[in-house]
C-alpha positions in Angstrom: -10.9 -0.8 23.0 -11.8 2.5 24.7 -9.4 4.9 26.3 -6.4 4.5 23.9 -4.2 7.6 24.3 -3.0 9.7 21.5 0.5 8.7 20.5 1.4 12.2 19.4 1.0 13.4 23.0 4.1 11.3 24.0 6.5 12.6 21.4 9.3 14.9 22.4 9.9 18.0 20.2 12.8 16.3 18.4 10.7 13.2 17.7 7.7 15.1 16.4 8.0 15.6 12.6 5.4 18.3 12.7 3.5 17.1 9.7 0.1 18.4 8.5 -1.6 15.6 10.4 -0.7 13.7 13.6 0.1 10.0 13.6 -3.1 9.4 15.6 -5.2 11.1 12.9 -5.1 8.0 10.7 -4.3 4.4 11.1 -1.2 4.1 13.2 1.3 1.2 12.7 4.1 0.3 15.1 6.5 -2.0 13.4 9.2 -4.2 15.0 11.2 -7.3 14.2 8.8 -10.0 13.2 5.5 -8.1 13.6 3.4 -4.9 13.8 0.6 -3.4 15.8 -2.3 -1.5 14.3 -4.4 1.2 16.0 -7.4 2.5 14.1 -9.3 5.3 16.0 -12.9 6.1 15.2 -12.9 9.5 16.9 -10.2 11.2 14.9 -12.5 13.5 13.0 -14.0 16.7 14.5 -17.5 16.0 15.9 -17.1 12.2 16.0 -18.8 10.5 18.9 -17.4 7.0 18.6 -14.6 6.6 21.1 -13.7 3.1 20.1 -10.3 2.2 18.7 -9.5 -1.0 16.7 -6.3 -2.6 17.9 -4.4 -5.7 16.9 -1.1 -7.4 16.5 0.2 -9.4 13.6 3.2 -11.7 14.0 5.5 -13.6 11.7 5.0 -17.1 13.2 8.5 -18.2 12.1 10.0 -15.5 14.2 7.4 -15.6 17.0 5.8 -19.1 17.1 2.5 -19.5 19.0 3.1 -20.1 22.7 -0.4 -21.2 23.5 -1.0 -18.3 26.0 -4.3 -16.4 25.9 -4.7 -13.7 23.3 -4.8 -10.7 25.8 -1.8 -11.9 27.7 0.2 -12.5 24.5 -0.8 -9.0 23.1 0.4 -7.2 26.2 3.6 -9.2 26.4 4.5 -7.4 23.2 3.0 -4.1 24.2 5.1 -4.0 27.3 8.4 -4.5 25.4 8.0 -1.0 24.0 7.5 1.9 26.5 6.1 4.3 23.9 3.4 1.8 22.9 2.7 0.8 26.5 1.9 4.5 27.4 -0.9 4.5 24.9 -2.6 1.5 26.6 -2.5 2.9 30.2 -6.1 2.9 31.5 -7.5 1.5 28.2 -10.2 -1.2 28.4 -11.4 -3.8 25.9 -15.1 -3.7 25.0 -15.2 -7.1 23.3 -13.5 -10.4 23.9 -9.9 -10.9 22.8 -9.3 -13.3 19.9 -6.3 -14.8 18.2 -5.8 -16.9 15.2 -3.1 -18.8 13.3 -1.9 -18.4 9.8 -3.7 -15.5 8.0 -2.5 -15.8 4.4 -4.1 -18.1 1.8 -5.0 -18.3 -1.9 -7.1 -20.3 -4.2 -5.5 -22.2 -7.0 -7.7 -20.4 -9.5 -9.9 -17.4 -9.4 -12.6 -18.1 -11.9 -14.6 -20.9 -13.6 -17.7 -21.4 -15.6 -20.4 -19.2 -14.0 -18.3 -18.1 -11.0 -15.6 -15.6 -10.1 -13.9 -15.4 -6.7 -13.7 -11.8 -5.6 -11.0 -10.4 -3.4 -10.8 -12.3 0.0 -12.6 -15.3 -1.5 -9.7 -15.6 -3.9 -6.9 -14.9 -1.4 -5.7 -12.8 1.5 -2.3 -11.4 2.6 -1.3 -9.7 5.8 -3.3 -6.4 6.1 -0.1 -4.3 6.6 -0.9 -2.1 3.6 -4.8 -2.5 3.7 -5.0 -3.5 0.0 -8.3 -5.3 0.2 -10.7 -2.5 -0.9 -8.3 -1.3 -3.5 -7.9 -4.7 -5.0 -11.7 -5.2 -5.0 -12.3 -1.9 -6.8 -9.7 -2.6 -9.5 -10.9 -6.1 -10.1 -14.6 -5.0 -10.2 -13.5 -2.4 -12.9 -12.0 -5.2 -15.0 -14.9 -7.6 -14.3 -17.8 -5.3 -14.9 -17.6 -5.1 -18.8 -17.3 -8.9 -19.4 -19.9 -9.6 -16.8 -22.5 -7.3 -18.3 -21.8 -8.8 -21.7 -22.1 -12.3 -20.2 -25.5 -11.4 -18.7 -26.7 -10.1 -22.1 -25.7 -13.3 -23.9 -26.3 -15.7 -21.0 -22.9 -17.1 -21.6 -20.5 -17.3 -18.5 -17.5 -19.3 -19.6 -14.2 -18.8 -17.7 -12.3 -17.4 -20.7 -14.5 -14.3 -20.6 -13.1 -13.4 -17.3 -9.5 -14.3 -18.0 -8.1 -10.8 -17.7 -9.8 -10.0 -14.5 -8.6 -13.3 -13.0 -5.0 -12.6 -14.1 -5.2 -9.1 -12.7 -6.4 -10.3 -9.4 -3.8 -13.0 -9.1 -1.0 -10.5 -10.1 -2.2 -8.0 -7.4 -2.3 -10.8 -4.8 1.2 -11.9 -5.7 2.5 -8.4 -5.6 0.9 -7.8 -2.2 2.6 -10.9 -0.9 6.0 -9.7 -2.2 5.5 -6.2 -0.7 4.5 -7.5 2.7 7.3 -10.1 2.7 9.9 -7.4 1.9 8.5 -5.2 4.6 8.9 -7.9 7.2 12.5 -8.4 6.0 13.1 -4.7 6.6 11.4 -4.4 10.0 14.4 -5.3 12.1 16.6 -2.5 10.6 15.6 1.2 10.6 18.0 2.0 7.8 16.5 -0.7 5.6 13.0 0.2 6.6 13.7 3.8 5.8 15.0 2.9 2.4 12.3 0.2 1.5 9.4 2.4 2.5 10.4 4.9 -0.2 10.3 2.2 -2.8 6.8 1.1 -1.7 5.7 4.8 -1.7 6.9 5.7 -5.2 5.3 2.6 -6.6 2.0 3.5 -4.9 2.2 7.1 -6.2 2.7 6.0 -9.8 0.0 3.4 -9.5 -2.4 6.1 -8.3 -1.3 8.5 -11.0 -2.1 6.0 -13.7 -5.7 5.8 -12.5 -5.9 9.5 -11.8 -4.6 10.3 -15.3 -7.2 8.1 -17.0 -10.0 9.6 -14.9 -9.1 13.1 -15.8 -8.7 12.2 -19.4 -12.2 10.8 -19.4 -13.5 14.1 -17.9 -11.8 15.9 -20.8 -13.0 13.6 -23.6 -16.2 11.9 -22.2 -14.9 8.7 -24.0 -15.4 5.7 -21.8 -13.0 3.7 -24.1 -10.2 5.6 -22.2 -10.5 3.0 -19.5 -9.8 0.2 -21.9 -6.2 1.3 -21.8 -5.9 -0.3 -18.4 -6.2 -3.7 -20.0 -3.2 -2.9 -22.2 -1.0 -2.2 -19.2 1.5 -4.8 -18.0 0.2 -6.7 -15.0 1.6 -5.3 -11.8 5.1 -6.6 -11.0 5.3 -8.4 -14.3 7.2 -6.0 -16.6 10.5 -7.5 -18.0 13.8 -5.8 -16.9 14.4 -2.5 -18.4 10.8 -1.8 -19.4 9.4 -0.1 -16.3 11.8 1.7 -13.9 9.5 1.4 -10.9 9.3 -2.4 -11.3 13.1 -2.5 -11.7 13.4 -0.5 -8.4 11.1 -2.9 -6.6 12.9 -6.0 -7.9 16.4 -4.5 -7.1 15.3 -3.6 -3.6 13.7 -7.1 -3.1 17.0 -8.7 -4.0 18.9 -6.5 -1.5 16.5 -7.4 1.3 16.7 -11.1 0.4 20.5 -10.8 0.6 20.3 -9.1 4.0 17.9 -11.8 5.2 20.5 -14.5 4.2 23.3 -12.6 5.9 25.1 -11.8 2.7 25.0 -8.0 3.2 24.7 -5.8 6.3 21.9 -3.3 6.9 24.0 -0.2 6.2 25.3 -1.4 2.9 21.8 -2.7 1.9 20.1 0.6 2.7 22.9 2.6 0.9 22.4 0.5 -2.2 18.6 1.1 -2.3 18.9 4.8 -1.6 21.5 5.2 -4.3 19.2 3.5 -6.8 16.4 5.8 -5.8 18.6 8.9 -6.0 19.8 7.9 -9.5 16.3 7.0 -10.9 15.0 9.3 -13.6 11.3 8.6 -12.6 11.3 10.4 -9.2 9.2 13.5 -9.0 11.2 16.4 -7.3 9.0 16.6 -4.2 11.2 14.6 -1.8 14.8 13.7 -1.2 14.3 10.1 -2.3 17.9 9.1 -1.9 18.6 11.1 1.2 18.4 8.9 4.3 17.8 12.0 6.5 14.8 13.2 4.6 12.4 11.0 6.6 8.9 12.3 5.9 7.0 13.0 2.7 4.0 15.2 3.6 2.2 14.8 0.3 0.1 18.0 0.4 -1.9 19.3 -2.6 1.0 21.6 -3.6 3.3 18.5 -3.9 0.7 16.8 -6.0 0.6 19.9 -8.1 4.4 19.9 -8.4 4.3 16.3 -9.3 1.9 17.0 -12.1 3.9 19.9 -13.4 7.1 17.8 -13.5 5.2 14.9 -15.2 3.9 17.1 -17.9 7.1 19.0 -18.7 10.2 17.2 -17.4 9.5 13.5 -16.7 11.0 10.9 -19.1 8.8 10.4 -22.2 7.6 6.9 -21.1 6.4 8.4 -17.8 4.7 11.3 -19.5 2.9 9.0 -22.1 1.6 6.7 -19.4 0.9 8.8 -16.3 0.4 12.3 -17.5 -1.9 12.1 -20.6 -4.4 14.7 -19.5 -5.0 18.4 -19.8 -4.5 19.8 -16.3 -6.9 22.7 -17.1 -9.7 20.1 -16.7 -8.9 20.1 -12.9 -9.6 23.9 -12.7 -13.3 23.9 -13.2 -16.5 21.8 -12.9 -16.7 18.5 -14.9 -18.5 18.6 -18.2 -22.3 18.1 -18.2 -23.1 14.4 -17.8 -19.7 13.4 -16.5 
């Protein structure tokens, strides 16, 4: 569409969190019970000349079954339920035909075979709420590249060569499915959404830190074998209870959200339980009030990354230090070594 207005322009002073970037400077999501809107502007960088904005709506079809009405009419039926969203669309026009589809999610029963490997969306797809497609593709390519180069050298492409990459991709798809499902469970309740989003965020931060740590360690040592450590990691979401505190937090929160969905616990009690677990966890870097329901925004600026690294190297539990902070931070202060 063209002519989508800036959401930040409609916020009152008490609504505006005054972060380092406005909501409309990135992909903006509006979430509600049973669905979410996306708005992806292409003119949010100084000097950009493309005034298009990608917009869309994804719905839980159990909560909002297809009515058979045209795509544009159905889209604006939901837009007009929410005045702050409707304001963004006043005067906007579509520059391509409206489209709608049915069920989005799918997965293949297997991801590899003799002489083939199904990459990313050929293997499976989950609701794009967290935009995991490119990340999944890069991580699977990293795991696939070594075995594939060896297979090319030997002209031997049996499935067992790609077993780890296949298992990794399946685990990431399964974890994406869980995370999106838990998010839909939390959408109807702001207290639960406020609590759950913190669990998602800390899991993302530590996932990124693991890759970041190995990359910096490589710059320090120039030893490519550093990246082989990734294949010794537990597959995402698969650690047994008591082994990985982040996985335990995700599992605990998932159980709370499932109980809320079944009507066994109310939203306030559920949110309080998740926030208490976050507040008591030993793995939380001191850059946010993780268990404080009123501490709503984590503006993860460079100084907070710096504080996270300082905590990780000196105060974090030993298991966290040995996995996520195995590098010399001095490497980050200067240019990379020759050839890196």
